[in-house]
C-alpha positions in Angstrom: 63.9 90.7 -73.6 60.3 91.5 -72.5 57.4 91.0 -74.8 54.4 93.3 -75.0 51.1 92.6 -76.8 49.3 95.6 -78.3 45.6 95.1 -79.2 45.0 97.6 -81.9 48.0 98.8 -84.0 46.3 101.8 -85.6 47.0 105.5 -85.5 48.5 105.3 -81.9 49.3 101.6 -81.5 51.5 101.3 -84.6 54.0 104.0 -83.8 53.9 102.9 -80.1 54.9 99.4 -81.2 57.8 100.7 -83.3 58.9 102.9 -80.4 58.8 100.0 -77.9 60.8 97.8 -80.3 63.4 100.6 -80.6 64.0 100.5 -76.9 64.4 96.7 -76.7 60.9 95.1 -76.4 59.5 92.4 -78.6 55.9 93.3 -79.7 52.9 91.3 -80.8 50.5 93.6 -82.6 47.0 93.1 -83.8 45.1 94.5 -86.7 41.6 93.9 -88.2 42.9 94.6 -91.7 44.5 91.7 -93.7 46.4 94.1 -95.9 48.2 95.5 -92.9 49.8 92.2 -91.8 52.8 92.8 -94.1 53.0 96.4 -92.9 53.4 95.2 -89.3 55.9 92.5 -90.4 58.0 95.1 -92.1 58.1 97.1 -88.9 59.4 94.0 -87.0 56.0 93.7 -85.2 54.8 90.1 -84.8 51.4 90.4 -86.6 48.0 88.9 -85.6 44.7 89.3 -87.4 42.2 89.8 -84.5 38.7 91.2 -84.7 37.0 91.5 -81.3 33.2 91.3 -81.5 30.4 91.5 -79.0 29.1 88.0 -79.7 30.0 84.6 -78.2 31.9 83.7 -81.4 35.1 84.9 -79.7 35.1 81.7 -77.7 35.4 79.5 -80.8 38.4 77.2 -80.9 40.1 79.0 -83.8 39.8 82.4 -82.1 41.0 81.0 -78.8 44.1 79.7 -80.5 44.8 83.0 -82.1 44.4 84.9 -78.9 46.6 82.4 -77.1 49.4 83.0 -79.6 48.8 86.8 -79.5 49.2 86.8 -75.7 51.8 84.0 -75.4 54.8 84.9 -73.3 53.8 88.6 -73.0 53.9 90.2 -69.6 52.0 93.3 -70.6 48.8 93.9 -72.7 48.0 97.3 -74.1 44.3 97.6 -75.1 44.0 100.3 -77.6 40.7 99.9 -79.4 38.1 102.7 -79.2 34.4 102.0 -79.1 32.6 102.2 -82.4 29.5 104.1 -81.6 29.2 106.7 -84.3 26.8 106.7 -87.2 25.1 103.4 -87.9 27.7 101.5 -85.8 26.4 100.8 -82.3 28.4 98.0 -80.9 28.4 96.7 -77.3 32.0 97.7 -76.4 31.6 96.5 -72.9 30.7 93.0 -74.1 33.7 93.0 -76.5 36.1 93.5 -73.5 34.1 91.1 -71.3 34.7 88.5 -74.0 38.4 89.3 -74.0 39.0 89.0 -70.3 39.0 85.2 -70.1 41.8 85.1 -72.6 43.8 87.5 -70.5 43.1 85.4 -67.4 44.3 82.2 -69.2 47.6 83.9 -70.4 50.8 85.1 -68.7 49.6 88.7 -68.8 49.9 90.3 -65.4 49.8 94.0 -66.3 47.2 95.8 -68.5 47.2 99.3 -69.9 43.8 100.4 -71.1 43.6 103.4 -73.4 40.4 105.3 -72.3 39.2 108.8 -72.9 38.4 112.0 -71.1 34.8 111.6 -72.4 34.2 109.7 -69.1 34.0 113.2 -67.5 30.9 115.4 -67.8 31.2 118.5 -70.0 30.8 121.3 -67.4 32.6 124.5 -66.6 34.9 122.7 -64.1 38.5 121.8 -63.5 39.0 118.1 -63.7 41.8 116.0 -62.1 42.2 112.3 -61.7 40.5 112.6 -58.4 37.3 114.0 -60.0 34.3 111.7 -60.2 33.7 110.5 -63.7 30.1 111.1 -64.8 29.9 110.4 -68.5 27.2 112.0 -70.6 27.8 110.2 -74.0 27.2 106.5 -74.7 30.9 106.2 -75.6 31.9 107.6 -72.3 29.5 105.4 -70.4 30.8 102.3 -72.0 34.4 103.3 -71.5 33.9 103.9 -67.8 32.2 100.5 -67.5 35.1 98.8 -69.1 37.6 100.7 -66.9 35.8 99.3 -63.9 35.6 95.8 -65.4 39.4 95.7 -65.9 40.3 97.6 -62.7 38.4 95.3 -60.4 39.8 92.1 -61.9 42.3 90.6 -59.4 44.0 88.3 -62.0 46.0 91.2 -63.4 46.8 94.9 -62.5 45.4 97.6 -64.8 46.5 101.1 -65.3 44.1 103.4 -67.2 45.0 106.4 -69.3 42.3 108.8 -70.2 43.6 110.7 -73.2 42.2 114.0 -74.4 41.8 114.9 -78.0 44.5 113.1 -80.0 46.6 115.2 -82.4 49.7 114.6 -84.5 51.5 115.6 -87.6 48.7 114.1 -89.7 45.8 114.7 -87.4 44.2 117.9 -86.1 40.6 118.9 -85.7 41.2 122.1 -87.7 41.0 120.0 -90.9 37.3 119.4 -90.1 36.6 122.8 -88.6 38.3 124.9 -91.3 35.7 127.2 -93.0 32.8 126.1 -90.9 30.4 128.7 -89.5 28.5 129.0 -86.2 30.8 126.8 -84.2 29.7 126.7 -80.6 31.8 127.1 -77.4 34.3 129.6 -78.7 35.7 130.2 -75.2 35.7 126.6 -74.2 39.2 125.2 -73.3 40.9 122.7 -75.5 42.1 119.4 -73.9 44.5 117.9 -76.5 47.6 115.7 -76.5 50.1 115.0 -79.2 50.9 111.4 -80.3 54.5 111.8 -79.2 53.3 112.5 -75.6 50.8 109.6 -75.7 53.7 107.2 -76.5 55.9 108.9 -73.9 53.4 108.5 -71.1 52.8 104.8 -71.9 56.5 104.1 -72.0 57.0 105.9 -68.7 54.3 103.8 -67.0 56.0 100.6 -68.3 59.5 101.8 -67.3 58.4 102.8 -63.7 56.1 99.8 -63.3 53.3 102.1 -62.3 50.2 99.9 -62.1 46.8 100.2 -60.5 46.6 103.9 -61.4 44.4 106.2 -63.4 46.0 109.0 -65.4 44.6 111.9 -67.4 46.6 112.3 -70.6 46.2 116.0 -71.6 48.8 118.6 -72.4 49.0 121.4 -69.8 48.0 124.1 -72.3 44.4 125.1 -72.6 43.8 128.0 -75.0 40.2 128.7 -76.0 38.8 126.8 -78.9 38.5 130.0 -80.9 42.1 131.1 -80.3 43.5 127.6 -80.9 41.7 126.7 -84.1 42.0 130.2 -85.5 45.8 130.0 -85.0 46.0 126.5 -86.5 44.0 127.6 -89.6 46.4 130.5 -90.1 49.5 128.2 -89.6 48.2 125.8 -92.2 46.9 128.4 -94.6 43.3 127.2 -94.3 40.0 129.1 -94.3 39.3 130.4 -90.9 36.5 128.8 -88.8 33.8 131.2 -87.6 32.4 130.9 -84.1 29.0 131.6 -82.6 29.7 134.0 -79.7 26.0 134.6 -78.9 25.7 131.8 -76.4 27.7 131.1 -73.2 30.6 128.7 -73.7 30.8 125.5 -71.8 33.8 123.2 -71.3 35.9 121.4 -68.8 39.6 122.0 -68.2 41.4 118.7 -67.7 44.6 118.6 -65.7 47.1 115.8 -65.8 48.5 116.2 -62.3 49.4 112.6 -61.7 51.3 112.3 -65.0 53.5 115.2 -63.9 53.9 114.1 -60.2 53.8 110.3 -60.0 55.4 109.8 -63.5 57.5 112.9 -63.3 56.7 113.2 -67.0 57.5 116.4 -68.9 55.2 117.0 -72.0 57.2 117.3 -75.2 54.8 119.0 -77.5 52.6 122.0 -76.9 49.4 121.7 -78.9 
């Protein structure tokens, strides 16, 4: 029975771990929240309390031992921790992953999946594929791209990168924040979303097919305008309608997941 380590058992990592266990994997899962240790245990996930930081403290003996146990006997590591660059939090995400890499190199890990984001692409009126050049405009996108390169170029393990679009699920949709708001920009800009079910499906397909050394865009092949999509969602959920500013030209990229559908032969399960 193969073992997988998931760094970050949050909104995506937790159900992913449970799904992997259901198909026969053993899973080590990390959390930064002590209260969640028992939650992971109850889900048959081997729990670890790990908090990556951008200081040299990660190389202390206690932290080394915890990482050694977390990665022990695992063949695959899934890195699923987003940069914390909003509000007052301005971490050095690149340094966090740089500090992590020696622990990966010292382990049995030979395959890495890094969960990235479509924010590595510039926000222009263009169609984006995996062959498009990534030119990030935000600090988060810039640091994600730097981490992608850091992992991709390391010869001690093979890395596959998944650039997910906006994450949605039964308990998560941007309409909850946009409902009732006024003067929302880019009404005709396309949405680039993906459901949690398809995020898990793509990751599991990569593992099943041993598809390493690749970059995949993870976005559902449905791109209604922001106005049409969020208006429909507000109506479906009986929420106040958002109001859009149509006085300015809309801007927005359309992201295609060509390689997911061709190389992985993956059929998306949920239409946003």
